[in-house]
N, C-alpha and C positions, 0 to 999 in steps of 0.2 A: 605583663607586657614589657617588651624590651624598651629601653630608654634611648634617647639620642646620645650618640657618642660624641667625643670631642671633635671628631672630624666633621660633624654636622651639627654644630651648636645652634644654628638658626633653622626654623622651619623652611623647607624648600619650597620655592615657588612652583605651583602646580600648573602645568599646561592645561589649557581648556580646548586644545585641539580635539576635534571629533573624528570618529572612525572614518566617515566618508572623506574627510580632508586628507586622511593618512593613507588609507588603503581602499577607498571607494572603487576605483577602476579595477583593482585586482579582485575585489568581491564580485563586481559585475561580471568579470571574465569567468570566475568560478561558477556564478549563477548561469552563465551561458553554456559552459561545458558539462555541468552536472546533468541537465536533461538529455544530453547525448549519451551519457553513461546509462541513464534510465531507459532510453529507447533501445539501445543495444541489449540491455538486460531483458526488456520486454519481449524482444524478438526471440531471444533464447528461451525465455519462459514459455512462450506460446508453442515453440517447437517442442520443448520438453513435455508440456502438457498434452500435446497431440500424440507424441511418440511413446511417452511413458507416464500416463495419467496417475498411476498408482504411487509414483514417487514424488510427485510435484509438491504436495503439502509437507512432506518430510523436509525437502529442501527449503520450503518457505519458512518453516518453524525455526530452523537453525539460523537462517539469515535474519529473521525478525528478532530473535533473541540478541543478536549482536547490536542492532540499531536501537532496540529498546534498552539494552544495557548501557549504551553510550548516553542515552537521554536521562535515564534514572541515575546513572553514575555522575552525570554533570550536576544533577540536582543535589546529590549527596556531597560531592566535593565542594560545591558552593556553600552548602550549609556548614560543612566542616570548617571552611575558611572563616565564615562569620562567627563561629564559636571559638576557634583556636587561633586565628590570625596566621601570620607568616608571610614573608615577602613573596614567596612563590605564588601565592594566591592572587596577588594583584596582577601578576603577569597573565594569568588565565581567566581572570574574573569576567571580562566582557565576552570572550568566547563561550565560557560556561553559561552565562546568563542567556546568550542567544540559543544555546542548545536546550535550555529549559523551556524556551518558548516554542519548541518543536513538538510538544505533547499532542496537539491536535492531529498532527501528521502520523504520530505513532498510533493514536486511536484509530485512524483510518486504516493503517497497516494491520491492525488487529482484526479487522472485519473478516478477512479470509480464514482466520483461525476459528471464528464463530461458525462460518460456513462449513469448515471441516468437521466441526463438532457433530453436525447433523447429516453429513454426507456419507453415503455408502458407496463403496467402490464396486466395480464389476466383479471383482474376485469374491464378493460376499462379505467383506469386513468393512469396518469404519475407516475413514480416511486417516485418522490419527488415534482416536481414543476408543479403545474397545469397551470401556466401562459405560460409554454412552449408548451402547446397544442393550436395551432392556432384556431382550431374549437371551443374550449371552450372560448377562448378570444373573438372571434367574437360575441358570444352570451352574453357577460357580459360587461355592460357599464363601470364599474369601471376598469376592466382589459384592456379594449380597450383604456381607457384614460391613463393608465400607460404603455401601450405597447411600447412607445418610449424609455422607460428605461428598462422595463422588457421584454426582448426578448432574445432568445438563443445566437444570435451573439453578442449583447451588453454585455451579461453576460460573454461570453468567452473572449472578448476583454478586459474587465475590469480586469478579473482574470489574464490575461497575463500581464497587466500593474502592478498589485499588485506584482506579483512574480518577475518581473524585478527589481522593486524598492527594494524588500526585499533581493534579491540576491546581488544587488549592495551594499546595506548597510552592509550585512554580509561580503562581499568580502573586502571592505576597512577597516572595523573594524579589521579583522584578519591580513590583509596585513600590516597595519600601526602598529599594535601591535607587529608583528614580527620585523619590522624595528626598533621599539623602543627597543626591546631586544638586537638587534645587535649593536646599537650605541647610544650614548647620544647626540641626536639631538633635540633641542627645537622645531624645525619646525614640527617634527612628533607629539609631544604632542599637539601642536597648531592645527594641522590637525584633530587629533582625537577629540579634544574638539569642534572645529567648526563644523565638519561634524555631530557629535552626536547631537548638538543643532538643526540643520536643520533636521537631521534624525528623531528626536523625533516628529517633526511636521508632517513629511511624515508618520511616524508610526501611529500617531493618525488618520490621514485622511484615509490612505489605510485600516487600520484594521477596522475602523468604517464602511466604505463602503463594505468591504469584509464580515463582519458579517451580514450586511443588505442583501447583495446579496445571501448569502449562507444559512442563517437561518431565518431572518425575513420574507423573501418572501415565506416561506413555507405556510404562510397564507397571500396572497397578498392583501387582502382587509384591513388588519390590519396594524397599524404603531405605532411606539413609538419613541419619541424624545430622550429617555434615553437608547435606545438599544445599541448604541456603547459604552457608559460609562459602562454599566453592563458587557459587554464582556471584555472590557479593564481591569476592576478591577479583573474579574475572571481569566484572563490570567496572570496578575501579581502575583496573589496569587498562582496559579498552579505552576508557575515557581519557586518561592521561596521555596515552599514545596518540590518539586522534587529535587531541588539542595541540600537542607539540608539533605534529605534522602540519596542521593547519596554520599554526603560528609561524613556522618556518616558511611554509609555502607563500603566505601572504605578506610577511614582513621581515623575513630573516636577514635581508640586506639593508633594512632601514636604520638610520642613525639611532633612533630611540631604542630599538631592539638590541643593536650592537652595544649600546651604552649600559645595558642592564648588567649588574654585577654577576660574575660567573657563579658565585655561590648560590644564587637563586635557581639557576639551571641545574646546579649540582643537587639542590634540594629536590627538584622534580625527578632527577635521575635516581636519587636515593629512594624516593617513594616508589618509582618503578621497580627498583631492585627489591624493596621490601615486599611489594605485591607479587613479584615473580617468585620469591621464596615462599610466600604464603600460599600461592597456588600449588607449589610442589608439596608443601606440608599438608594442606587439606586433602589433596588428592591421594597422597600416599597414606595418610591416616585412614581415609575411607577404605582404601584397598586392604590395608593391614587389618583393620577391625573386622571386615567382612570375611577376609581370608581365614583369620584365626577362629572366627565364630563358626564358619562352615555350615550356615543355615541355608536350606534349599531356596527359600524365597530371595535371599540375598545373593546367593551364588549365581543364579540365573543371569543377572545383569552383568556380572563380571565375565561369565562364560561367553556371552554374546560379543564381548570386546577383547577376548584373548584366544580366539580360534578363527579358523577359516580365513586367515590373512589379516584379521583386524589387529592381531598382536603387533604386526609391523607398523601399522598406523599409530598404535599406542606408543611404540618405542620412538617413532619419529616425532610424535607429539611431545614426548618428554625432552627430546633434543631441541626441538624448535621453541618450545614454550618455557623451558627452564635452563637446560645445560648451556646452550650458546648465549642466550641473553644474560645469564648469571655471570659468565666469564667476562663479557664485554662491560657489564654494568659495574664490575669491580674496578675497572680502570677509570681514573679521574678524567682522562682525556676524552672519554666517551660522554661524560656527564656535563662537563663545563662548556662544551661547544654545541650550540643548538643544531648545527648541521649534522654532526655525528649522532647526536641524540635523536634527531628526526629520522635518520636512516635506520637506526635500531628500532624506533617506534613503528616505522613502516613494516619492518620484519615481524614485529610482535602483533601487528594488526592481522597479518596473514596467519600467524600462529593462533590467534584467538578464533579465527574462522575455522581452522582445522580442529581446534579443541571443541567448539560447539557442534561441528559436524560429527565428531567422534562421540559426543554425548547423545545425539539424536538418532542418527541414521542406523547404527547397528541394531537397534530395536526392530527395524523393518527389513533390513537387507542381510542375507546370510554372509556375504563377503563384500569387501570394498568394491569388487568388480561386478556385482549383481546389477543387472539392467543397464550395464554400460554398453555403448557410450551414451545411450538415450538419457539416462538419469543425470549424466554429467551436464547436460544442457541447462537443466533447472538448478543444479548445484552451483553453477557459475552465474547463471542468469539472474536468479533472485537477489543475491547480494548486490549485483550491479544495479538492478531495478530499485531496490529499497535504498541503497546507498546514494544513487543519483537523486532520488526524491528528497532524502534527508539533507544532503549537501546543498541542494537548491533552496530548500526551506531555511536552512541555517544561514546561508549567505544573504538571503532575503531579509531575515530577521536582523542580522548585523547592520545592513544598510538602512532598514526601516527605522530601527531604534536610534541609530546614529548617536550613540552615547559618547560622552567624553572618554578618551582612552584611559584616563586616570580618574578614579572616584574623587569627586570634588570636595567632599566634606567628611570622609572617613578619617576619624582622628588617629587611627592606627598607622596611617600611611607613613608619617614621618618617623614613627618609632621602629617600624619593621623594614621599610624600604624607602630610604631617602633617595628620591630621583635626582639625577644630575640636573643642574640648572640648564634650562634650554629655552631660549626666547621663542615665542610662538612663530614670529615672522621668519626667523632663521630656520626653524624646523620645517615649516611649510616649504620654504625655498629648497631645502635639501630633499624633502619628500618628493616634490615635483620633479627634481632632477633625476630621481630614481624611477620615474615612470609612474 
């Protein structure tokens, strides 16, 4: 653990200002706007479901994976901070905690995928998972061999186990964080650190198997040993980007945010850079391994994404998700300024949606323009619908918890992130002046 420097020889007075005192009206405004996004998305979804029912669940899956990824990513980043510390984590801790309390909404969003498991489309195939069709499995030797794992009952049971573990992690992360705010008990800090260490292992295992179950098995003959790593990296990047956008949107002009040392925003920017590079590394490694192996079962997935126009989407994905962000994140000016960092994070959120769309949709559509423009309605509508619901839930959790903006008894705070002294009355005065 870092120690206090000579510039901060005395423990800094911690403000007990709470979230609603600082950004309550802004959270309320977000909670009002978010349902509007959801309603617009719902209208587009209904139109897409009517005009192109065969493509609706494809759109739903890729959008669900983004908002699921943000929620599980928030859980992972929070545990990572409890284990490793770092000043950057104190900036994002309260938003991350609120995101981990959105798990009940993610479970509700998961229900349509359960419906898709058993739903047959008018074209005579399943809505998403062909291995759920027992008649099809009986006539396919590979699917028959995999049926011990790939079957509807096993899929549902595993999903139940995943959600129980994720709910438990989120529950204890929030419970012990509240306990730490109420009293200076070293046992609470030890519990958070110990559970987070084991929790990260559970996170890696459950998230890897969940992404295999929900996305990789869309093409059940195909497999990739890097699949879990690709999605873990993407989820981590999505979470950082969304948290920075929300922080800037809700408090970028407030004195306490402006007073945060630039190096902590640089740390977050460096994490974004690292995960951008990891995304490129894992995706390129998957392609190169399968290209050199040239195995029929592996080549099919790549062919679906390198022909009939999908190759141009793939090239655009590389530019949007890696090349451009990489160049900007190399610049210190991008990382030390929350406004510049938030602009790039917004760009990357769009890129994350394109990436997930590219992973899901080519399995079902011969070209990017298949079933267009009808399919585009759900492609755009479902992210708005789920995003509106998630943002409404998140803003509500922030206001409901109304935690102190600074952890009250985390002993690491002075060592990692000495806050500037700021009298509560004066900060409230300046906060109200900013609206």
